C-alpha positions as CSV (number, residue, x, y, z in Angstrom):
1,M,8.7,13.1,-4.5
2,P,9.2,12.0,-0.8
3,I,11.1,8.9,-1.7
4,T,13.9,10.9,-3.3
5,G,17.1,10.2,-1.5
6,H,15.8,7.0,0.1
7,E,16.7,3.6,-1.1
8,L,13.5,1.5,-0.7
9,K,14.1,-1.5,1.5
10,A,12.1,-4.2,3.2
11,G,11.3,-3.3,6.8
12,Q,11.0,0.5,6.2
13,V,8.0,2.2,7.7
14,W,6.5,5.1,5.8
15,R,3.9,7.7,6.7
16,Y,1.3,8.3,4.0
17,H,-1.6,10.6,3.2
18,A,-3.8,8.9,5.8
19,P,-7.3,10.2,6.5
20,E,-8.0,12.5,9.4
21,G,-8.2,10.5,12.6
22,F,-5.9,7.7,11.2
23,E,-2.6,9.7,11.1
24,Q,-0.9,6.9,13.1
25,S,-1.5,4.4,10.2
26,R,1.7,3.4,8.5
27,L,2.9,1.4,5.5
28,V,5.6,-1.2,6.1
29,I,7.6,-2.5,3.1
30,G,7.6,-6.3,3.2
31,A,9.2,-6.9,-0.2
32,I,10.1,-5.2,-3.4
33,A,9.7,-7.2,-6.6
34,T,12.1,-6.1,-9.3
35,F,11.7,-7.1,-12.9
36,A,14.1,-7.3,-15.9
37,D,12.6,-4.1,-17.4
38,Q,13.5,-2.3,-14.1
39,R,9.8,-2.1,-13.1
40,R,9.4,-2.5,-9.4
41,I,6.4,-3.4,-7.2
42,V,6.5,-2.3,-3.6
43,C,4.6,-4.8,-1.5
44,V,3.5,-3.4,1.8
45,S,1.3,-4.1,4.8
46,V,-0.8,-1.4,6.3
47,N,-1.5,-1.0,10.0
48,E,-4.5,0.8,11.4
49,A,-6.1,1.9,8.1
50,P,-9.7,3.0,8.2
51,Q,-12.5,0.7,7.3
52,H,-16.2,1.4,6.8
53,L,-18.4,-0.7,9.0
54,P,-21.9,-2.0,8.0
55,D,-23.5,0.2,10.7
56,G,-22.0,3.3,9.1
57,G,-19.1,3.6,11.6
58,V,-15.4,3.5,10.9
59,A,-12.9,1.3,12.6
60,A,-9.1,0.6,12.2
61,M,-8.1,-2.5,10.3
62,N,-4.8,-4.0,9.2
63,I,-4.1,-4.9,5.6
64,A,-1.7,-7.8,5.5
65,F,-0.6,-7.4,1.8
66,L,-1.0,-4.6,-0.6
67,P,1.1,-4.4,-3.9
68,L,1.7,-1.0,-5.3
69,S,3.6,0.1,-8.4
70,E,6.7,2.1,-7.5
71,D,5.0,5.3,-8.9
72,A,1.8,4.6,-6.8
73,F,3.9,4.1,-3.7
74,A,5.8,7.3,-4.4
75,A,2.4,9.2,-4.8
76,T,1.2,7.6,-1.6
77,V,3.9,8.3,0.9
78,V,4.8,11.5,2.8
79,A,8.0,10.6,4.6
80,L,10.1,7.7,5.9
81,D,9.3,7.2,9.6
82,E,12.7,6.1,10.9
83,N,11.5,6.1,14.6
84,A,8.5,3.8,14.0
85,T,8.4,0.4,15.7
86,V,5.8,-1.1,13.4
87,A,6.6,-4.5,11.9
88,V,5.3,-6.0,8.7
89,N,2.0,-7.8,9.3
90,P,2.5,-11.5,10.3
91,E,0.2,-12.5,7.4
92,F,2.2,-10.6,4.8
93,A,4.2,-13.7,3.8
94,D,1.1,-15.7,3.0
95,G,-0.3,-12.8,0.9
96,F,3.0,-12.4,-0.9
97,T,3.2,-16.1,-1.7
98,E,-0.4,-16.2,-3.0
99,W,0.2,-13.1,-5.1
100,N,3.5,-14.4,-6.4
101,D,1.8,-17.7,-7.4
102,D,-1.3,-16.1,-9.0
103,E,-1.6,-17.4,-12.6
104,R,-2.9,-14.0,-13.7
105,G,0.5,-12.5,-13.1
106,L,1.9,-10.1,-10.6
107,T,-0.7,-7.4,-10.7
108,C,-0.6,-4.3,-8.6
109,F,-2.3,-1.1,-7.8
110,T,-1.1,1.8,-10.0
111,V,-3.0,4.6,-8.2
112,A,-2.1,6.2,-4.8
113,F,-3.4,4.7,-1.6
114,D,-5.1,7.2,0.8
115,G,-6.0,4.8,3.6
116,W,-9.3,3.6,2.3
117,L,-9.1,0.2,0.6
118,D,-12.5,0.5,-1.0
119,R,-11.6,3.8,-2.5
120,L,-8.3,2.4,-3.8
121,I,-10.1,-0.4,-5.6
122,A,-12.6,2.1,-7.1
123,R,-9.9,4.4,-8.3
124,Q,-8.0,1.5,-9.8
125,M,-11.0,0.3,-11.6
126,A,-11.7,3.8,-12.9
127,A,-8.1,4.1,-14.1
128,I,-8.4,0.8,-15.9
129,V,-11.5,2.0,-17.8
130,G,-10.1,5.5,-18.3
131,S,-12.5,7.5,-16.1
132,D,-12.1,9.5,-13.0
133,A,-13.3,8.3,-9.6
134,A,-13.7,10.2,-6.4
């Protein structure tokens, strides 16, 4: 597990299993929510993740707020990037506040993130219903 030996902290920048052509994309920890049962949710922003465009192309996008279970975060990351100069997205705080105030509870993704937000959502939905998604 790549996070072994690293204490997770806000402000850390992590490399992850990004798609080809988007290897410069990084996850930046904005906050870690810890609960009484020791469960933790790692809230990140993502810079330069791929996004499918309506015309069939692909472009880089920034994801201001993405909550991942600690296990999903561990399955996502490759290594701590101690030399990166990437900051948490300026809109992270708004996303965190909205998430924190959501009456449905502090939900998070429990599957690994591979750079594609649409695929993450599909895999999460498949995990919820108990099937496999590509």
